[in-house]
N, CA, C and O atoms as a GROMACS GRO file, in nm:
protein
  576
    1MET      N    1  -2.232   4.929  14.985
    1MET     CA    2  -2.356   5.017  15.051
    1MET      C    3  -2.442   5.081  14.975
    1MET      O    4  -2.380   5.139  14.886
    2GLU      N    5  -2.540   5.095  14.970
    2GLU     CA    6  -2.659   5.165  14.888
    2GLU      C    7  -2.702   5.294  14.984
    2GLU      O    8  -2.730   5.282  15.103
    3GLY      N    9  -2.703   5.395  14.926
    3GLY     CA   10  -2.738   5.525  14.984
    3GLY      C   11  -2.897   5.549  14.997
    3GLY      O   12  -2.980   5.460  14.978
    4PRO      N   13  -2.930   5.693  15.034
    4PRO     CA   14  -3.058   5.688  15.042
    4PRO      C   15  -3.125   5.703  14.895
    4PRO      O   16  -3.046   5.740  14.808
    5PRO      N   17  -3.231   5.685  14.863
    5PRO     CA   18  -3.301   5.692  14.737
    5PRO      C   19  -3.287   5.859  14.690
    5PRO      O   20  -3.293   5.947  14.775
    6PRO      N   21  -3.271   5.885  14.567
    6PRO     CA   22  -3.255   6.014  14.524
    6PRO      C   23  -3.376   6.092  14.552
    6PRO      O   24  -3.488   6.046  14.572
    7ASP      N   25  -3.336   6.237  14.553
    7ASP     CA   26  -3.452   6.313  14.567
    7ASP      C   27  -3.528   6.340  14.463
    7ASP      O   28  -3.472   6.346  14.354
    8LYS      N   29  -3.668   6.362  14.469
    8LYS     CA   30  -3.752   6.356  14.363
    8LYS      C   31  -3.801   6.498  14.316
    8LYS      O   32  -3.834   6.579  14.402
    9VAL      N   33  -3.805   6.523  14.212
    9VAL     CA   34  -3.870   6.658  14.153
    9VAL      C   35  -3.978   6.633  14.090
    9VAL      O   36  -3.962   6.571  13.985
   10CYS      N   37  -4.113   6.669  14.125
   10CYS     CA   38  -4.249   6.648  14.056
   10CYS      C   39  -4.275   6.770  14.007
   10CYS      O   40  -4.289   6.860  14.090
   11SER      N   41  -4.289   6.803  13.872
   11SER     CA   42  -4.330   6.916  13.831
   11SER      C   43  -4.440   6.929  13.776
   11SER      O   44  -4.484   6.841  13.702
   12LEU      N   45  -4.522   7.069  13.809
   12LEU     CA   46  -4.658   7.076  13.736
   12LEU      C   47  -4.738   6.971  13.750
   12LEU      O   48  -4.761   6.905  13.649
   13ILE      N   49  -4.799   6.931  13.876
   13ILE     CA   50  -4.891   6.840  13.894
   13ILE      C   51  -5.017   6.922  13.895
   13ILE      O   52  -5.024   7.045  13.904
   14ARG      N   53  -5.139   6.814  13.883
   14ARG     CA   54  -5.264   6.900  13.906
   14ARG      C   55  -5.271   6.919  14.058
   14ARG      O   56  -5.207   6.844  14.131
   15ALA      N   57  -5.329   6.994  14.098
   15ALA     CA   58  -5.357   7.041  14.247
   15ALA      C   59  -5.442   6.920  14.305
   15ALA      O   60  -5.413   6.854  14.405
   16ALA      N   61  -5.562   6.903  14.217
   16ALA     CA   62  -5.656   6.797  14.277
   16ALA      C   63  -5.600   6.640  14.305
   16ALA      O   64  -5.664   6.547  14.354
   17ASP      N   65  -5.450   6.641  14.254
   17ASP     CA   66  -5.409   6.503  14.287
   17ASP      C   67  -5.315   6.508  14.392
   17ASP      O   68  -5.227   6.422  14.396
   18VAL      N   69  -5.323   6.618  14.498
   18VAL     CA   70  -5.227   6.618  14.604
   18VAL      C   71  -5.324   6.641  14.725
   18VAL      O   72  -5.396   6.739  14.744
   19PRO      N   73  -5.308   6.511  14.815
   19PRO     CA   74  -5.364   6.542  14.944
   19PRO      C   75  -5.299   6.648  15.036
   19PRO      O   76  -5.179   6.637  15.062
   20PHE      N   77  -5.358   6.734  15.078
   20PHE     CA   78  -5.273   6.835  15.162
   20PHE      C   79  -5.286   6.818  15.307
   20PHE      O   80  -5.338   6.904  15.377
   21MET      N   81  -5.233   6.694  15.359
   21MET     CA   82  -5.226   6.680  15.501
   21MET      C   83  -5.093   6.731  15.546
   21MET      O   84  -4.989   6.694  15.492
   22THR      N   85  -5.097   6.810  15.636
   22THR     CA   86  -4.987   6.896  15.659
   22THR      C   87  -4.850   6.786  15.706
   22THR      O   88  -4.742   6.791  15.647
   23ILE      N   89  -4.878   6.686  15.829
   23ILE     CA   90  -4.812   6.625  15.882
   23ILE      C   91  -4.852   6.464  15.883
   23ILE      O   92  -4.970   6.429  15.887
   24GLY      N   93  -4.778   6.399  15.880
   24GLY     CA   94  -4.782   6.242  15.890
   24GLY      C   95  -4.697   6.176  15.989
   24GLY      O   96  -4.578   6.204  15.976
   25GLY      N   97  -4.723   6.106  16.071
   25GLY     CA   98  -4.616   6.035  16.166
   25GLY      C   99  -4.607   6.074  16.309
   25GLY      O  100  -4.687   6.151  16.362
   26ARG      N  101  -4.525   6.027  16.359
   26ARG     CA  102  -4.504   6.069  16.528
   26ARG      C  103  -4.397   6.151  16.545
   26ARG      O  104  -4.315   6.178  16.458
   27PRO      N  105  -4.396   6.197  16.671
   27PRO     CA  106  -4.240   6.298  16.688
   27PRO      C  107  -4.127   6.198  16.652
   27PRO      O  108  -4.146   6.078  16.670
   28VAL      N  109  -4.001   6.250  16.597
   28VAL     CA  110  -3.890   6.178  16.579
   28VAL      C  111  -3.827   6.198  16.723
   28VAL      O  112  -3.833   6.306  16.782
   29ARG      N  113  -3.757   6.069  16.782
   29ARG     CA  114  -3.708   6.061  16.869
   29ARG      C  115  -3.539   6.047  16.839
   29ARG      O  116  -3.492   5.967  16.757
   30ILE      N  117  -3.460   6.139  16.919
   30ILE     CA  118  -3.308   6.139  16.928
   30ILE      C  119  -3.272   6.114  17.040
   30ILE      O  120  -3.317   6.185  17.130
   31ASP      N  121  -3.189   6.016  17.069
   31ASP     CA  122  -3.137   5.952  17.215
   31ASP      C  123  -3.042   6.038  17.260
   31ASP      O  124  -2.954   6.054  17.174
   32LEU      N  125  -3.025   6.096  17.353
   32LEU     CA  126  -2.897   6.186  17.414
   32LEU      C  127  -2.838   6.110  17.518
   32LEU      O  128  -2.890   6.006  17.560
   33ASP      N  129  -2.728   6.160  17.565
   33ASP     CA  130  -2.647   6.092  17.684
   33ASP      C  131  -2.715   6.054  17.786
   33ASP      O  132  -2.715   5.940  17.833
   34LYS      N  133  -2.805   6.193  17.845
   34LYS     CA  134  -2.876   6.172  17.963
   34LYS      C  135  -3.033   6.150  17.925
   34LYS      O  136  -3.103   6.180  18.021
   35GLY      N  137  -3.082   6.121  17.851
   35GLY     CA  138  -3.223   6.097  17.815
   35GLY      C  139  -3.248   6.106  17.676
   35GLY      O  140  -3.176   6.030  17.610
   36PHE      N  141  -3.344   6.189  17.596
   36PHE     CA  142  -3.392   6.174  17.481
   36PHE      C  143  -3.470   6.286  17.449
   36PHE      O  144  -3.536   6.332  17.543
   37LEU      N  145  -3.482   6.358  17.312
   37LEU     CA  146  -3.523   6.443  17.262
   37LEU      C  147  -3.639   6.397  17.188
   37LEU      O  148  -3.622   6.289  17.132
   38GLU      N  149  -3.762   6.456  17.174
   38GLU     CA  150  -3.879   6.426  17.072
   38GLU      C  151  -3.879   6.574  17.029
   38GLU      O  152  -3.861   6.670  17.104
   39ILE      N  153  -3.905   6.577  16.875
   39ILE     CA  154  -3.954   6.672  16.788
   39ILE      C  155  -4.055   6.632  16.723
   39ILE      O  156  -4.057   6.525  16.664
   40SER      N  157  -4.161   6.724  16.727
   40SER     CA  158  -4.269   6.701  16.676
   40SER      C  159  -4.280   6.705  16.529
   40SER      O  160  -4.176   6.751  16.483
   41PRO      N  161  -4.363   6.676  16.438
   41PRO     CA  162  -4.346   6.682  16.308
   41PRO      C  163  -4.396   6.828  16.271
   41PRO      O  164  -4.348   6.874  16.168
   42GLU      N  165  -4.485   6.906  16.339
   42GLU     CA  166  -4.509   7.060  16.325
   42GLU      C  167  -4.395   7.144  16.324
   42GLU      O  168  -4.390   7.250  16.261
   43VAL      N  169  -4.284   7.089  16.408
   43VAL     CA  170  -4.192   7.195  16.432
   43VAL      C  171  -4.094   7.176  16.280
   43VAL      O  172  -4.040   7.271  16.224
   44ILE      N  173  -4.087   7.033  16.234
   44ILE     CA  174  -4.008   7.024  16.130
   44ILE      C  175  -4.072   7.065  15.989
   44ILE      O  176  -3.998   7.085  15.892
   45THR      N  177  -4.238   7.081  15.978
   45THR     CA  178  -4.297   7.127  15.890
   45THR      C  179  -4.264   7.271  15.874
   45THR      O  180  -4.233   7.299  15.758
   46THR      N  181  -4.262   7.362  15.951
   46THR     CA  182  -4.237   7.503  15.998
   46THR      C  183  -4.118   7.530  15.964
   46THR      O  184  -4.098   7.636  15.904
   47ILE      N  185  -4.015   7.445  15.993
   47ILE     CA  186  -3.859   7.475  15.954
   47ILE      C  187  -3.855   7.450  15.814
   47ILE      O  188  -3.808   7.539  15.742
   48SER      N  189  -3.897   7.339  15.761
   48SER     CA  190  -3.893   7.353  15.614
   48SER      C  191  -3.968   7.419  15.532
   48SER      O  192  -3.929   7.410  15.415
   49GLY      N  193  -4.077   7.492  15.550
   49GLY     CA  194  -4.137   7.568  15.488
   49GLY      C  195  -4.072   7.693  15.482
   49GLY      O  196  -4.049   7.746  15.374
   50TYR      N  197  -4.031   7.761  15.619
   50TYR     CA  198  -3.949   7.875  15.606
   50TYR      C  199  -3.812   7.861  15.521
   50TYR      O  200  -3.765   7.961  15.467
   51ALA      N  201  -3.759   7.752  15.511
   51ALA     CA  202  -3.632   7.738  15.448
   51ALA      C  203  -3.668   7.744  15.296
   51ALA      O  204  -3.598   7.817  15.226
   52ALA      N  205  -3.774   7.672  15.238
   52ALA     CA  206  -3.805   7.665  15.095
   52ALA      C  207  -3.852   7.812  15.057
   52ALA      O  208  -3.821   7.847  14.943
   53THR      N  209  -3.912   7.891  15.124
   53THR     CA  210  -3.977   8.009  15.086
   53THR      C  211  -3.838   8.119  15.095
   53THR      O  212  -3.832   8.223  15.029
   54ASN      N  213  -3.758   8.084  15.165
   54ASN     CA  214  -3.615   8.159  15.140
   54ASN      C  215  -3.564   8.149  15.036
   54ASN      O  216  -3.490   8.242  15.004
   55CYS      N  217  -3.579   8.050  14.951
   55CYS     CA  218  -3.479   8.048  14.841
   55CYS      C  219  -3.520   8.089  14.707
   55CYS      O  220  -3.638   8.077  14.672
   56PHE      N  221  -3.437   8.133  14.634
   56PHE     CA  222  -3.462   8.228  14.522
   56PHE      C  223  -3.548   8.170  14.412
   56PHE      O  224  -3.528   8.054  14.377
   57GLY      N  225  -3.644   8.246  14.356
   57GLY     CA  226  -3.745   8.193  14.276
   57GLY      C  227  -3.875   8.152  14.321
   57GLY      O  228  -3.972   8.155  14.245
   58VAL      N  229  -3.887   8.104  14.467
   58VAL     CA  230  -4.014   8.062  14.529
   58VAL      C  231  -4.106   8.162  14.543
   58VAL      O  232  -4.051   8.258  14.596
   59VAL      N  233  -4.211   8.183  14.521
   59VAL     CA  234  -4.320   8.271  14.540
   59VAL      C  235  -4.379   8.236  14.681
   59VAL      O  236  -4.418   8.329  14.751
   60GLY      N  237  -4.385   8.128  14.718
   60GLY     CA  238  -4.448   8.062  14.859
   60GLY      C  239  -4.517   7.927  14.841
   60GLY      O  240  -4.529   7.864  14.736
   61MET      N  241  -4.554   7.899  14.948
   61MET     CA  242  -4.605   7.762  14.965
   61MET      C  243  -4.722   7.747  14.921
   61MET      O  244  -4.800   7.840  14.942
   62ALA      N  245  -4.777   7.617  14.841
   62ALA     CA  246  -4.926   7.598  14.788
   62ALA      C  247  -5.019   7.510  14.891
   62ALA      O  248  -4.979   7.421  14.966
   63ALA      N  249  -5.124   7.547  14.878
   63ALA     CA  250  -5.228   7.455  14.937
   63ALA      C  251  -5.336   7.440  14.831
   63ALA      O  252  -5.348   7.541  14.762
   64ALA      N  253  -5.413   7.346  14.803
   64ALA     CA  254  -5.507   7.323  14.733
   64ALA      C  255  -5.649   7.316  14.785
   64ALA      O  256  -5.667   7.258  14.893
   65SER      N  257  -5.741   7.363  14.729
   65SER     CA  258  -5.887   7.330  14.757
   65SER      C  259  -5.912   7.199  14.666
   65SER      O  260  -5.937   7.207  14.546
   66VAL      N  261  -5.902   7.068  14.742
   66VAL     CA  262  -5.922   6.939  14.669
   66VAL      C  263  -6.043   6.942  14.612
   66VAL      O  264  -6.041   6.871  14.511
   67GLY      N  265  -6.169   7.001  14.634
   67GLY     CA  266  -6.288   7.022  14.553
   67GLY      C  267  -6.275   7.083  14.436
   67GLY      O  268  -6.328   7.026  14.341
   68ASP      N  269  -6.218   7.187  14.416
   68ASP     CA  270  -6.218   7.260  14.286
   68ASP      C  271  -6.081   7.240  14.197
   68ASP      O  272  -6.074   7.278  14.080
   69GLY      N  273  -5.982   7.182  14.259
   69GLY     CA  274  -5.833   7.153  14.198
   69GLY      C  275  -5.773   7.310  14.188
   69GLY      O  276  -5.697   7.329  14.092
   70PHE      N  277  -5.795   7.409  14.264
   70PHE     CA  278  -5.724   7.542  14.220
   70PHE      C  279  -5.623   7.553  14.338
   70PHE      O  280  -5.653   7.530  14.455
   71VAL      N  281  -5.497   7.592  14.291
   71VAL     CA  282  -5.374   7.611  14.408
   71VAL      C  283  -5.409   7.769  14.424
   71VAL      O  284  -5.455   7.854  14.348
   72ARG      N  285  -5.364   7.767  14.571
   72ARG     CA  286  -5.376   7.889  14.634
   72ARG      C  287  -5.254   7.905  14.707
   72ARG      O  288  -5.199   7.812  14.766
   73LEU      N  289  -5.192   8.080  14.700
   73LEU     CA  290  -5.058   8.087  14.769
   73LEU      C  291  -5.109   8.085  14.926
   73LEU      O  292  -5.217   8.138  14.947
   74LEU      N  293  -5.045   8.032  15.024
   74LEU     CA  294  -5.021   8.028  15.135
   74LEU      C  295  -4.983   8.170  15.215
   74LEU      O  296  -4.883   8.225  15.168
   75LYS      N  297  -5.046   8.239  15.327
   75LYS     CA  298  -4.967   8.338  15.393
   75LYS      C  299  -4.860   8.274  15.473
   75LYS      O  300  -4.853   8.153  15.495
   76LYS      N  301  -4.773   8.366  15.517
   76LYS     CA  302  -4.657   8.323  15.589
   76LYS      C  303  -4.719   8.250  15.714
   76LYS      O  304  -4.670   8.140  15.740
   77GLU      N  305  -4.796   8.285  15.775
   77GLU     CA  306  -4.854   8.209  15.908
   77GLU      C  307  -4.914   8.069  15.875
   77GLU      O  308  -4.930   7.984  15.963
   78SER      N  309  -4.945   8.052  15.753
   78SER     CA  310  -4.981   7.924  15.720
   78SER      C  311  -4.908   7.815  15.656
   78SER      O  312  -4.948   7.707  15.611
   79ILE      N  313  -4.774   7.877  15.664
   79ILE     CA  314  -4.662   7.806  15.562
   79ILE      C  315  -4.635   7.649  15.562
   79ILE      O  316  -4.579   7.581  15.476
   80SER      N  317  -4.684   7.616  15.668
   80SER     CA  318  -4.651   7.476  15.724
   80SER      C  319  -4.758   7.387  15.653
   80SER      O  320  -4.729   7.269  15.630
   81ARG      N  321  -4.878   7.435  15.619
   81ARG     CA  322  -4.964   7.366  15.516
   81ARG      C  323  -4.931   7.301  15.402
   81ARG      O  324  -4.990   7.200  15.366
   82GLY      N  325  -4.829   7.357  15.334
   82GLY     CA  326  -4.780   7.312  15.206
   82GLY      C  327  -4.653   7.180  15.249
   82GLY      O  328  -4.584   7.122  15.165
   83VAL      N  329  -4.651   7.167  15.336
   83VAL     CA  330  -4.548   7.043  15.373
   83VAL      C  331  -4.621   6.913  15.413
   83VAL      O  332  -4.732   6.900  15.467
   84ARG      N  333  -4.545   6.832  15.379
   84ARG     CA  334  -4.568   6.698  15.458
   84ARG      C  335  -4.464   6.636  15.496
   84ARG      O  336  -4.366   6.619  15.423
   85ILE      N  337  -4.477   6.584  15.641
   85ILE     CA  338  -4.342   6.481  15.695
   85ILE      C  339  -4.364   6.353  15.711
   85ILE      O  340  -4.464   6.328  15.778
   86THR      N  341  -4.305   6.264  15.672
   86THR     CA  342  -4.329   6.130  15.723
   86THR      C  343  -4.196   6.088  15.788
   86THR      O  344  -4.092   6.144  15.754
   87THR      N  345  -4.198   5.991  15.878
   87THR     CA  346  -4.080   5.934  15.938
   87THR      C  347  -4.070   5.790  15.913
   87THR      O  348  -4.171   5.720  15.913
   88ASP      N  349  -3.960   5.746  15.893
   88ASP     CA  350  -3.941   5.596  15.849
   88ASP      C  351  -3.968   5.529  15.969
   88ASP      O  352  -3.999   5.586  16.073
   89GLU      N  353  -3.953   5.380  15.950
   89GLU     CA  354  -3.996   5.286  16.061
   89GLU      C  355  -3.949   5.304  16.213
   89GLU      O  356  -4.012   5.303  16.319
   90GLU      N  357  -3.810   5.321  16.180
   90GLU     CA  358  -3.733   5.323  16.318
   90GLU      C  359  -3.763   5.471  16.377
   90GLU      O  360  -3.706   5.494  16.483
   91ASN      N  361  -3.824   5.550  16.337
   91ASN     CA  362  -3.868   5.687  16.353
   91ASN      C  363  -3.735   5.778  16.372
   91ASN      O  364  -3.733   5.869  16.455
   92LYS      N  365  -3.625   5.747  16.289
   92LYS     CA  366  -3.491   5.814  16.295
   92LYS      C  367  -3.469   5.911  16.224
   92LYS      O  368  -3.387   6.000  16.247
   93SER      N  369  -3.567   5.899  16.097
   93SER     CA  370  -3.502   6.016  15.951
   93SER      C  371  -3.665   6.018  15.920
   93SER      O  372  -3.754   5.945  15.962
   94VAL      N  373  -3.666   6.133  15.829
   94VAL     CA  374  -3.791   6.199  15.783
   94VAL      C  375  -3.755   6.239  15.632
   94VAL      O  376  -3.651   6.283  15.582
   95THR      N  377  -3.904   6.202  15.570
   95THR     CA  378  -3.906   6.240  15.431
   95THR      C  379  -3.974   6.373  15.408
   95THR      O  380  -4.076   6.380  15.476
   96ILE      N  381  -3.955   6.463  15.349
   96ILE     CA  382  -3.987   6.600  15.331
   96ILE      C  383  -4.046   6.604  15.195
   96ILE      O  384  -3.980   6.582  15.094
   97GLU      N  385  -4.200   6.637  15.194
   97GLU     CA  386  -4.274   6.660  15.073
   97GLU      C  387  -4.313   6.811  15.070
   97GLU      O  388  -4.388   6.848  15.161
   98LEU      N  389  -4.271   6.906  14.973
   98LEU     CA  390  -4.313   7.053  14.954
   98LEU      C  391  -4.382   7.068  14.859
   98LEU      O  392  -4.349   7.012  14.754
   99HIS      N  393  -4.492   7.144  14.862
   99HIS     CA  394  -4.579   7.172  14.757
   99HIS      C  395  -4.551   7.331  14.751
   99HIS      O  396  -4.586   7.392  14.852
  100ILE      N  397  -4.490   7.411  14.640
  100ILE     CA  398  -4.448   7.525  14.613
  100ILE      C  399  -4.504   7.601  14.486
  100ILE      O  400  -4.543   7.545  14.384
  101ILE      N  401  -4.502   7.723  14.505
  101ILE     CA  402  -4.526   7.815  14.389
  101ILE      C  403  -4.412   7.875  14.337
  101ILE      O  404  -4.344   7.932  14.422
  102VAL      N  405  -4.360   7.881  14.186
  102VAL     CA  406  -4.236   7.935  14.168
  102VAL      C  407  -4.275   8.058  14.070
  102VAL      O  408  -4.377   8.062  14.003
  103ARG      N  409  -4.172   8.161  14.074
  103ARG     CA  410  -4.216   8.274  13.976
  103ARG      C  411  -4.169   8.202  13.817
  103ARG      O  412  -4.087   8.116  13.784
  104HIS      N  413  -4.260   8.279  13.749
  104HIS     CA  414  -4.236   8.277  13.610
  104HIS      C  415  -4.105   8.315  13.549
  104HIS      O  416  -4.061   8.425  13.582
  105GLY      N  417  -4.040   8.249  13.470
  105GLY     CA  418  -3.941   8.288  13.410
  105GLY      C  419  -3.795   8.206  13.465
  105GLY      O  420  -3.690   8.225  13.403
  106VAL      N  421  -3.797   8.135  13.556
  106VAL     CA  422  -3.691   8.078  13.640
  106VAL      C  423  -3.701   7.941  13.586
  106VAL      O  424  -3.796   7.882  13.535
  107ASN      N  425  -3.558   7.900  13.614
  107ASN     CA  426  -3.553   7.777  13.567
  107ASN      C  427  -3.580   7.663  13.683
  107ASN      O  428  -3.499   7.654  13.775
  108ILE      N  429  -3.690   7.580  13.678
  108ILE     CA  430  -3.744   7.515  13.775
  108ILE      C  431  -3.653   7.392  13.840
  108ILE      O  432  -3.652   7.380  13.963
  109SER      N  433  -3.583   7.308  13.764
  109SER     CA  434  -3.486   7.219  13.789
  109SER      C  435  -3.392   7.269  13.891
  109SER      O  436  -3.374   7.219  14.002
  110THR      N  437  -3.318   7.406  13.825
  110THR     CA  438  -3.211   7.454  13.926
  110THR      C  439  -3.274   7.516  14.071
  110THR      O  440  -3.203   7.526  14.171
  111ILE      N  441  -3.385   7.546  14.070
  111ILE     CA  442  -3.475   7.612  14.194
  111ILE      C  443  -3.470   7.493  14.294
  111ILE      O  444  -3.426   7.493  14.410
  112CYS      N  445  -3.531   7.381  14.214
  112CYS     CA  446  -3.562   7.275  14.293
  112CYS      C  447  -3.443   7.203  14.347
  112CYS      O  448  -3.462   7.151  14.457
  113ARG      N  449  -3.331   7.187  14.298
  113ARG     CA  450  -3.189   7.146  14.335
  113ARG      C  451  -3.161   7.232  14.474
  113ARG      O  452  -3.143   7.184  14.586
  114SER      N  453  -3.161   7.372  14.438
  114SER     CA  454  -3.129   7.474  14.550
  114SER      C  455  -3.228   7.444  14.665
  114SER      O  456  -3.176   7.428  14.776
  115ILE      N  457  -3.348   7.435  14.657
  115ILE     CA  458  -3.447   7.404  14.759
  115ILE      C  459  -3.416   7.267  14.836
  115ILE      O  460  -3.417   7.257  14.959
  116ILE      N  461  -3.388   7.165  14.749
  116ILE     CA  462  -3.367   7.033  14.840
  116ILE      C  463  -3.234   7.049  14.901
  116ILE      O  464  -3.233   6.986  15.006
  117HIS      N  465  -3.144   7.097  14.882
  117HIS     CA  466  -2.998   7.118  14.929
  117HIS      C  467  -3.038   7.222  15.051
  117HIS      O  468  -3.011   7.182  15.164
  118GLU      N  469  -3.088   7.328  15.041
  118GLU     CA  470  -3.107   7.428  15.172
  118GLU      C  471  -3.217   7.360  15.278
  118GLU      O  472  -3.208   7.381  15.399
  119VAL      N  473  -3.303   7.292  15.228
  119VAL     CA  474  -3.407   7.243  15.338
  119VAL      C  475  -3.344   7.109  15.398
  119VAL      O  476  -3.371   7.079  15.514
  120ARG      N  477  -3.274   7.042  15.333
  120ARG     CA  478  -3.196   6.943  15.381
  120ARG      C  479  -3.086   7.024  15.498
  120ARG      O  480  -3.084   6.992  15.617
  121TYR      N  481  -3.020   7.106  15.452
  121TYR     CA  482  -2.906   7.144  15.538
  121TYR      C  483  -2.962   7.188  15.679
  121TYR      O  484  -2.925   7.155  15.792
  122ILE      N  485  -3.066   7.275  15.638
  122ILE     CA  486  -3.144   7.367  15.770
  122ILE      C  487  -3.186   7.259  15.887
  122ILE      O  488  -3.148   7.250  16.004
  123VAL      N  489  -3.286   7.173  15.802
  123VAL     CA  490  -3.368   7.085  15.912
  123VAL      C  491  -3.246   6.993  15.992
  123VAL      O  492  -3.256   6.973  16.113
  124GLU      N  493  -3.139   6.944  15.916
  124GLU     CA  494  -3.059   6.855  15.995
  124GLU      C  495  -2.962   6.932  16.069
  124GLU      O  496  -2.902   6.878  16.163
  125ASN      N  497  -2.935   7.075  16.033
  125ASN     CA  498  -2.861   7.141  16.141
  125ASN      C  499  -2.935   7.190  16.265
  125ASN      O  500  -2.884   7.189  16.376
  126LEU      N  501  -3.047   7.227  16.241
  126LEU     CA  502  -3.140   7.292  16.337
  126LEU      C  503  -3.185   7.171  16.443
  126LEU      O  504  -3.174   7.179  16.566
  127THR      N  505  -3.231   7.073  16.378
  127THR     CA  506  -3.283   6.958  16.469
  127THR      C  507  -3.194   6.847  16.505
  127THR      O  508  -3.207   6.782  16.608
  128GLY      N  509  -3.104   6.826  16.419
  128GLY     CA  510  -3.009   6.683  16.442
  128GLY      C  511  -3.071   6.571  16.376
  128GLY      O  512  -3.011   6.464  16.386
  129ILE      N  513  -3.188   6.572  16.303
  129ILE     CA  514  -3.281   6.462  16.249
  129ILE      C  515  -3.221   6.438  16.108
  129ILE      O  516  -3.207   6.539  16.039
  130LYS      N  517  -3.175   6.299  16.044
  130LYS     CA  518  -3.159   6.296  15.938
  130LYS      C  519  -3.251   6.306  15.836
  130LYS      O  520  -3.357   6.247  15.856
  131VAL      N  521  -3.239   6.367  15.726
  131VAL     CA  522  -3.321   6.391  15.610
  131VAL      C  523  -3.345   6.308  15.509
  131VAL      O  524  -3.291   6.345  15.405
  132LYS      N  525  -3.423   6.181  15.498
  132LYS     CA  526  -3.396   6.076  15.416
  132LYS      C  527  -3.406   6.141  15.260
  132LYS      O  528  -3.328   6.120  15.167
  133SER      N  529  -3.514   6.217  15.260
  133SER     CA  530  -3.510   6.293  15.128
  133SER      C  531  -3.617   6.397  15.127
  133SER      O  532  -3.722   6.393  15.192
  134VAL      N  533  -3.582   6.480  15.051
  134VAL     CA  534  -3.667   6.605  15.040
  134VAL      C  535  -3.726   6.611  14.884
  134VAL      O  536  -3.652   6.633  14.788
  135ASP      N  537  -3.886   6.585  14.872
  135ASP     CA  538  -3.952   6.578  14.749
  135ASP      C  539  -4.030   6.695  14.720
  135ASP      O  540  -4.115   6.730  14.801
  136ILE      N  541  -4.011   6.756  14.619
  136ILE     CA  542  -4.067   6.896  14.560
  136ILE      C  543  -4.164   6.870  14.441
  136ILE      O  544  -4.141   6.799  14.343
  137CYS      N  545  -4.266   6.935  14.467
  137CYS     CA  546  -4.405   6.936  14.384
  137CYS      C  547  -4.404   7.063  14.357
  137CYS      O  548  -4.398   7.147  14.447
  138VAL      N  549  -4.410   7.091  14.239
  138VAL     CA  550  -4.427   7.260  14.165
  138VAL      C  551  -4.572   7.250  14.124
  138VAL      O  552  -4.616   7.182  14.031
  139ASP      N  553  -4.644   7.333  14.211
  139ASP     CA  554  -4.804   7.303  14.177
  139ASP      C  555  -4.853   7.444  14.099
  139ASP      O  556  -4.968   7.451  14.053
  140SER      N  557  -4.757   7.559  14.086
  140SER     CA  558  -4.801   7.663  13.983
  140SER      C  559  -4.695   7.726  13.964
  140SER      O  560  -4.586   7.694  14.012
  141ILE      N  561  -4.719   7.842  13.876
  141ILE     CA  562  -4.629   7.902  13.846
  141ILE      C  563  -4.678   8.066  13.857
  141ILE      O  564  -4.781   8.083  13.793
  142MET      N  565  -4.640   8.159  13.907
  142MET     CA  566  -4.685   8.292  13.912
  142MET      C  567  -4.612   8.425  13.829
  142MET      O  568  -4.490   8.406  13.834
  143SER      N  569  -4.632   8.503  13.783
  143SER     CA  570  -4.594   8.618  13.733
  143SER      C  571  -4.568   8.704  13.806
  143SER      O  572  -4.617   8.688  13.917
  144ASP      N  573  -4.508   8.796  13.792
  144ASP     CA  574  -4.467   8.947  13.874
  144ASP      C  575  -4.603   9.039  13.863
  144ASP      O  576  -4.605   9.152  13.911
   0.00000   0.00000   0.00000
């Protein structure tokens, strides 16, 4: 039996290459004993954004102005704009794509592994939704 595809880490990509649509897909449906529960992609993006920004070495979520290719740091209230959620065909699991800004001098691969683990754990435990993969794009590095 083959497991889910491995999580990917895209590091230091050009901001102009990243479409910054916050969410994609429809609400994820979870069947319960006495009905069902639908969780909107907006809820998952917010949870994912907060989980990622609470990890060591993450300055914040990134958003890009597609026209000029500059990366900008998002405020806490706009945190979900650096997250894209897609659902699978059966609408049972999600793929999470995070666009982050990291602190200068930290080990990027170590931080990304930590973020992948943390985001997967928090989303699955808070929502009950299976996370197929967490993909991270490091859009910028900031110094203190």
